[in-house]
N, C-alpha and C positions, 0 to 999 in steps of 0.2 A: 506491501501500501503506500501512499506516498502520500506529503504533508504539506503544504503549504504554508510554509513559513517568514517573514517579512517578503516577501515577491519570489522568496525560492522556493525550487519539491527539491524534500530531503529523502528520502526514500526512508520507510522501517515497515517495523517489523508488524502484525496486526496480535496485539497483546491478544483479544479478545477468542484466538483463535490456540489450541493449547497438542501439541502431540499425542497418538493413541495408537495401540497396541493391540490385536486383535486378530484373532484366528475367523477366518472366512471362507467359504466354501468358494475352490480353484473356478468352479463353471463360471460359477455366479460372476464373481471379479470376471473372468473372460467378457458375460453379456453386458457386465456394468459397463466395461471399457470399450464394447462397440458401439453401444448408446451414448458413453461421454463424447466419443467421437465424431459421432452421429451429429450430436447435436452441439457443439464448440463447447465441452466442458469437461469436468476436472469429477472423477470418479464419486471424492467425498462431497459432494460439493452435488448429486444423486441419492448419498448414499441420506445424507443430512436432513434429503426435501421428505422422503420416505421417511424417518424420524418424526418429524416435526407431524406429518397427519397422525401416525400412532399414539406421541404425546397428546396433543392437540385430543385425541378419541377417547386418551382415556382406558383403553379396553385393547384384548391382543389373547387371539387366542390359539396356543400356540403346543404342541405335540410333539411331544417331547422325543417320539421313536419312530421319528423319519426326517433328525435332524443329523446332515451330509459329512459321509465319510473321508469325502476329497477336501479338508478344510487344506488352505495356508497361511505364512502367518502375514497381516494386511502392515502397514504403517503411515499413517495420514496423520492428519490434523484436522480437530472436529470444532465448533465453538466451544469456548471453556461451556457456557452457562446450557447451553445442549446437552453435552456429556456428562454437567453434575442433574438435570433434571434426569436419564434416559439408567444413571446411573440404581438412581431411589427406584425412577418404574420396574427397571428390573428385582430388584429384590422386593417389589412389593407385590410383585406377581410369578415371585420364586424359579427367575430368568436371567443365567446365563445371559454374561453382554453382545459375544455374537449370536445369539440368538436370536436377540430383538433386532438385532441389526440387520439377518441376514432375511425371518419376518418383510421388515419393514417394509425392504425394494418390492417390494411388490406392492407398494403404493405410493411410488412417486408422479411426482405431478408434472409432465413437463412445460406446462407455460408458465411453470413456475419456478424457473431451473437456473440458476447464477450459471454470467455464463463464463465464458474461461478469461474472460480480460478479469475480471471482477480483483482480483488481486490485484489488481496496478490501479486500482481506481484514486482521486487524487477527496482529499477531504481536507 
C-alpha cells in the first residue's frame, strides 16, 4: 500500500494484514488459483470473500468425515480482524480453521472481489 505524505508517495506495509499458515486441499488451491488468474485477483482475496460470507451468516454445516486427504501447507496474509473473528467462529463450532476456510470457498462472490492491484492502493 502507498501513503501520500507531504506530497510524496511512500510505500508501507498494510498493518491490518497478518501472515497465516494453514493446510488446504491441493485440488482446491489449484481451483482457486485458476479462478484468481481468470478474475485478476489473488487467492487470499477469494478466500477472504468466502470467509466474510460465512461469518456474516453465522452458520456452517460441515461434515468432518468428508475432509480432503490431499491437504498441503499454504501461507498467505489475511485481514487481522477477519482472522480473529474466524478463530472465534471455528472454536464456537468445534472446527479447525482449515475446515472453515475450505468450506467457505463455495460461497465466494466474484462481484465483491478485490482485484490484484488492491495492495498497491494509495491512502
